[in-house]
C-alpha positions in Angstrom: -43.0 24.1 -16.5 -44.9 27.4 -16.3 -47.4 26.1 -18.9 -47.7 22.8 -17.3 -50.7 21.3 -16.3 -51.3 20.6 -12.8 -53.9 18.4 -11.1 -54.3 18.9 -7.3 -56.2 16.4 -5.1 -57.6 17.8 -2.1 -60.6 17.4 0.3 -64.3 19.4 -0.6 -64.2 21.9 2.5 -62.2 24.5 3.5 -58.0 22.9 4.0 -55.0 24.5 5.3 -52.7 22.3 3.5 -54.5 22.9 -0.2 -55.0 26.2 0.6 -51.2 26.8 1.2 -49.9 24.7 -1.9 -52.6 26.7 -4.1 -51.2 29.5 -3.2 -47.3 28.4 -3.5 -48.5 27.4 -7.4 -49.9 31.0 -7.6 -46.9 32.7 -6.2 -44.8 30.5 -9.0 -47.2 31.7 -11.4 -48.4 28.4 -12.1 -52.3 29.3 -14.1 -52.8 25.8 -15.3 -53.8 24.3 -12.1 -57.3 22.1 -11.7 -58.4 20.6 -8.2 -60.3 17.8 -7.9 -62.2 17.9 -4.3 -62.8 14.3 -2.6 -66.0 14.1 -0.2 -64.5 14.9 3.3 -65.6 12.6 5.9 -66.2 14.2 9.4 -65.6 11.3 12.3 -68.2 10.9 15.1 -65.2 10.7 17.4 -61.6 12.1 16.1 -58.7 11.7 17.6 -57.5 14.4 19.8 -54.0 14.3 20.3 -52.2 15.8 23.5 -50.0 18.3 21.2 -51.4 19.4 17.8 -48.6 19.9 15.5 -50.1 20.9 12.1 -51.7 24.2 11.4 -55.1 23.4 10.8 -57.2 26.7 10.5 -57.8 27.3 7.4 -59.8 30.6 5.4 -63.0 29.9 5.7 -64.0 30.2 2.1 -65.7 26.9 0.1 -62.8 25.3 -2.3 -64.6 26.4 -4.9 -64.8 30.0 -4.4 -61.5 29.8 -3.5 -60.1 28.1 -6.5 -62.4 30.7 -8.5 -60.1 33.7 -6.6 -56.7 32.1 -7.4 -58.2 31.5 -11.2 -57.6 28.1 -10.9 -60.2 25.4 -12.3 -62.6 23.3 -9.7 -64.6 19.9 -9.7 -65.7 17.7 -7.4 -64.7 14.0 -7.5 -65.2 10.7 -5.8 -62.6 7.6 -5.6 -64.8 6.2 -8.4 -64.7 9.0 -10.6 -61.0 10.4 -10.3 -59.5 8.1 -12.5 -61.6 9.0 -15.3 -61.4 12.8 -14.6 -57.5 12.6 -14.2 -56.9 10.7 -17.6 -59.2 13.5 -19.3 -56.9 16.3 -18.0 -53.9 14.6 -18.9 -52.5 16.4 -16.5 -48.0 16.9 -16.4 -47.7 16.9 -12.8 -51.0 15.3 -9.8 -50.2 16.8 -6.2 -51.7 15.3 -3.5 -52.8 18.2 -0.8 -55.2 16.5 1.0 -56.6 12.7 0.7 -56.9 9.4 2.3 -56.0 6.2 1.1 -57.0 6.3 -3.0 -57.8 3.3 -4.9 -54.7 1.2 -6.3 -56.5 1.5 -9.9 -55.8 5.1 -9.5 -52.1 5.0 -8.1 -51.4 2.3 -10.9 -52.6 4.6 -13.5 -50.7 7.6 -12.6 -47.7 9.4 -11.2 -49.0 11.1 -8.3 -46.8 13.0 -5.9 -46.9 13.2 -2.6 -44.8 15.2 0.2 -44.5 13.1 3.5 -43.2 14.9 6.6 -40.8 12.1 7.3 -37.6 11.2 6.1 -38.5 8.1 4.3 -38.4 4.7 5.1 -37.3 5.3 8.5 -40.5 7.2 9.6 -43.6 5.8 7.8 -47.1 6.0 8.4 -49.1 8.7 11.1 -47.6 11.0 13.4 -44.1 10.6 11.7 -43.0 13.7 13.5 -43.5 12.6 16.7 -42.3 9.0 15.9 -39.4 10.3 14.8 -38.5 12.1 18.0 -39.5 9.2 19.9 -37.5 6.8 17.9 -34.3 9.1 17.8 -34.7 9.2 14.0 -33.9 12.5 12.0 -36.9 14.6 11.5 -37.3 15.3 8.0 -39.6 15.6 4.5 -40.2 13.2 1.6 -41.6 13.8 -1.9 -42.3 10.8 -3.8 -44.2 9.0 -6.4 -47.0 6.9 -4.0 -47.8 3.2 -5.1 -50.1 0.8 -3.3 -47.4 0.7 -0.5 -48.1 2.9 2.4 -45.4 5.7 2.3 -43.1 4.1 -0.1 -43.3 4.6 -4.0 -40.2 6.3 -5.4 -37.7 8.9 -4.3 -38.3 12.5 -5.9 -36.3 13.9 -3.1 -35.9 14.3 0.6 -34.3 16.7 3.0 -33.6 16.8 7.1 -35.5 19.7 8.8 -32.9 21.8 10.9 -33.3 22.2 14.4 -31.5 25.1 16.5 -30.9 25.5 20.0 -34.2 28.0 20.9 -36.3 25.8 19.0 -39.5 24.2 20.8 -41.2 21.4 19.5 -43.9 23.4 18.0 -41.4 25.4 16.3 -39.7 22.7 14.5 -43.2 20.9 13.7 -44.2 24.2 11.9 -40.9 24.6 9.9 -41.1 21.0 8.9 -44.9 21.7 7.7 -43.3 24.8 5.5 -40.8 22.7 3.6 -43.4 20.0 3.1 -45.3 22.4 0.8 -42.5 24.3 -0.7 -40.8 20.5 -1.4 -44.1 19.5 -3.0 -44.1 22.5 -5.4 -40.6 22.2 -6.0 -40.9 18.5 -7.0 -42.6 20.1 -10.6 -39.5 21.6 -11.1 -37.2 18.7 -10.0 -38.7 15.6 -12.1 -38.1 16.6 -15.5 -34.3 17.2 -14.7 -34.1 13.9 -12.6 -33.5 10.4 -14.2 -33.4 8.1 -11.3 -36.2 7.4 -8.6 -34.9 5.1 -6.5 -37.6 2.6 -5.0 -38.7 3.5 -1.1 -40.4 0.0 -0.9 -39.1 -1.4 2.4 -40.1 -4.7 4.7 -37.6 -3.3 7.6 -39.6 -0.3 9.0 -43.4 -0.5 9.4 -45.7 2.1 9.1 -46.8 3.7 12.2 -50.5 4.7 13.5 -51.5 7.5 15.5 -49.2 7.7 18.7 -51.0 6.7 22.1 -51.2 8.9 24.5 -49.3 7.3 26.8 -46.1 7.6 24.9 -47.1 10.9 23.4 -47.2 12.4 27.0 -43.3 12.3 26.7 -43.0 13.9 23.7 -41.5 17.2 24.7 -38.9 15.7 27.1 -38.5 13.4 24.1 -38.3 16.7 22.0 -35.0 17.6 24.1 -33.1 14.6 24.0 -33.6 14.6 20.3 -32.7 18.3 20.1 -29.4 17.5 22.2 -28.3 14.9 19.6 -29.2 16.5 16.2 -28.7 20.5 17.2 -27.8 22.4 13.9 
């Protein structure tokens, strides 16, 4: 696996998750890594949650410089050019470290691996951690091949996030984030040894949107109730 060619889809801006994924790949001694950086669109009025639950502070280096320090290849891309670039690279594995919705053509022509911060299919969409807590669903992480259906596709692996008696909401959120990074990279080793990738397609569970603040303001109380139910 160490000789595999790995493509990483990301943003053309310093990005915490991408940096952590690349650090993990480097630590495991993967050398043939090529990062494709999509434009990052800054919103005029970005949504600001009550409880920020994912690490966001990245090392202040351009993605190109960051990749060069690790000895990885780097290319800028767009949703229109990425398909051809991936075909030309002939990557063995394609990981999503940061991306919005990808064009259907791209998804249909490549096996693209995503790590979703939720236990699919029960928690799909945005703010899956928060919705899992408020809906009393187990917090988890799922790696899967994506398809044109949101947070569906085909299952690679999934795990529950353990919760301990002294945990805070943010401790569990960070533990989930760490598992997300680890499982995304571990998928490279798992896939060649698997023969069954069950479909995650569902009509039973709808993809969620950002959690409204009227619900989010009760999140910490909801977390304590969740912790009492699912304590490790």
